[in-house]
C-alpha positions as CSV (number, residue, x, y, z in Angstrom):
1,M,232.5,82.3,-15.8
2,V,230.1,80.5,-18.1
3,G,229.8,77.1,-16.4
4,V,230.3,75.3,-13.3
5,G,230.5,71.3,-12.8
6,R,231.0,69.4,-9.8
7,Y,230.6,65.9,-8.2
8,E,230.4,64.8,-4.7
9,R,231.2,61.3,-3.6
10,I,228.5,59.4,-2.0
11,P,230.3,58.1,1.2
12,D,231.2,54.4,1.4
13,T,230.5,53.9,-2.4
14,A,231.9,54.2,-5.8
15,E,229.2,56.7,-6.8
16,A,229.1,60.5,-6.9
17,E,226.4,63.0,-7.4
18,V,227.1,65.0,-10.6
19,A,226.0,68.4,-11.4
20,F,226.5,71.5,-13.5
21,V,225.1,74.6,-14.8
22,V,225.8,76.8,-17.8
23,T,224.7,80.3,-18.1
24,D,221.8,80.9,-20.6
25,D,223.5,82.8,-22.9
26,H,226.2,79.9,-23.4
27,Q,223.8,77.0,-23.6
28,H,223.6,74.9,-26.5
29,L,227.1,75.1,-27.3
30,G,228.4,71.7,-25.9
31,I,229.7,73.2,-22.5
32,G,227.5,71.0,-20.5
33,M,228.8,67.9,-22.3
34,L,232.4,69.0,-22.0
35,L,231.9,69.5,-18.3
36,L,230.6,66.1,-18.1
37,D,233.4,64.5,-20.0
38,H,235.9,66.3,-17.8
39,L,234.2,65.3,-14.5
40,A,234.0,61.8,-15.6
41,D,237.7,61.7,-16.4
42,V,238.5,63.4,-13.0
43,A,236.0,61.2,-11.1
44,R,237.3,57.7,-12.7
45,G,240.8,58.7,-11.6
46,H,239.3,58.9,-8.0
47,G,237.6,55.5,-8.2
48,V,234.2,56.7,-9.1
49,E,232.4,54.2,-11.1
50,T,228.8,55.7,-11.3
51,F,227.5,59.2,-11.5
52,V,224.1,59.9,-10.1
53,A,222.2,62.8,-11.2
54,Q,218.6,64.5,-10.6
55,T,216.8,66.8,-12.7
56,L,213.3,68.2,-13.3
57,S,211.4,66.0,-15.7
58,D,210.6,69.0,-17.9
59,N,214.4,70.1,-18.1
60,R,214.9,68.6,-21.5
61,D,218.2,70.4,-22.1
62,M,219.8,68.7,-19.1
63,L,218.2,65.3,-19.9
64,G,219.6,65.5,-23.2
65,V,223.0,66.2,-22.1
66,F,222.9,63.0,-20.0
67,L,221.0,60.9,-22.6
68,S,223.4,61.9,-25.5
69,S,226.8,61.6,-23.6
70,G,227.4,58.0,-24.7
71,F,227.2,56.6,-21.1
72,P,224.6,53.8,-20.7
73,V,221.9,55.8,-18.8
74,E,219.4,54.3,-16.4
75,T,216.6,56.4,-15.4
76,S,213.6,56.5,-12.9
77,A,211.0,59.1,-12.5
78,S,209.2,60.2,-9.4
79,A,207.1,63.4,-8.5
80,G,208.3,65.5,-11.4
81,T,212.1,64.5,-11.0
82,V,214.3,62.2,-13.0
83,T,217.0,60.3,-11.3
84,L,219.8,59.2,-13.8
85,R,222.5,56.9,-13.1
86,L,225.5,56.9,-15.5
87,P,228.3,54.2,-15.2
88,S,231.4,56.1,-15.9
89,H,233.3,53.5,-17.7
90,L,234.8,54.0,-21.1
91,G,232.4,51.9,-23.2
92,E,232.4,51.8,-26.8
93,D,229.3,54.1,-27.1
94,Y,230.8,56.7,-24.9
95,L,234.2,56.6,-26.6
96,A,232.5,57.0,-30.2
97,A,230.1,59.9,-28.8
98,R,233.3,61.7,-27.2
99,A,235.3,61.4,-30.2
100,S,232.3,62.8,-32.4
101,R,232.1,65.7,-30.0
102,R,235.8,66.3,-30.2
103,S,236.0,66.3,-33.9
104,T,233.0,68.6,-34.1
105,A,234.5,71.1,-31.7
106,D,237.9,70.9,-33.4
107,G,236.2,71.8,-36.8
108,A,233.9,74.4,-35.5
109,P,234.5,77.9,-36.4
110,S,236.0,80.3,-33.7
111,P,233.5,82.6,-32.2
112,A,233.8,86.3,-33.3
113,P,235.6,88.5,-30.9
114,G,233.5,89.7,-28.3
115,A,230.8,87.1,-28.9
């Protein structure tokens, strides 16, 4: 297993907390972004309109995934933690970012066997 993603619906809302983790040796390969895309697709189909996430303010990799997702991201910070809110609608910026990710993935060379 190289990564895990999940969302948990916040009761009586159209929001869900989203979280994912990718093993260290598989980071920076776009897996986190693909997990976010997939989770957003599934969540939208279940009526989730907004993702909420929390990460440490020094976790630049995780912040980068959310901020470069194409979703309009609202952030707030407190005591070394950043809270992010991502409306999961398919806006123009998100669709463009997702198309770019997919075309990059489609044109990427396959990893060497055993890599």
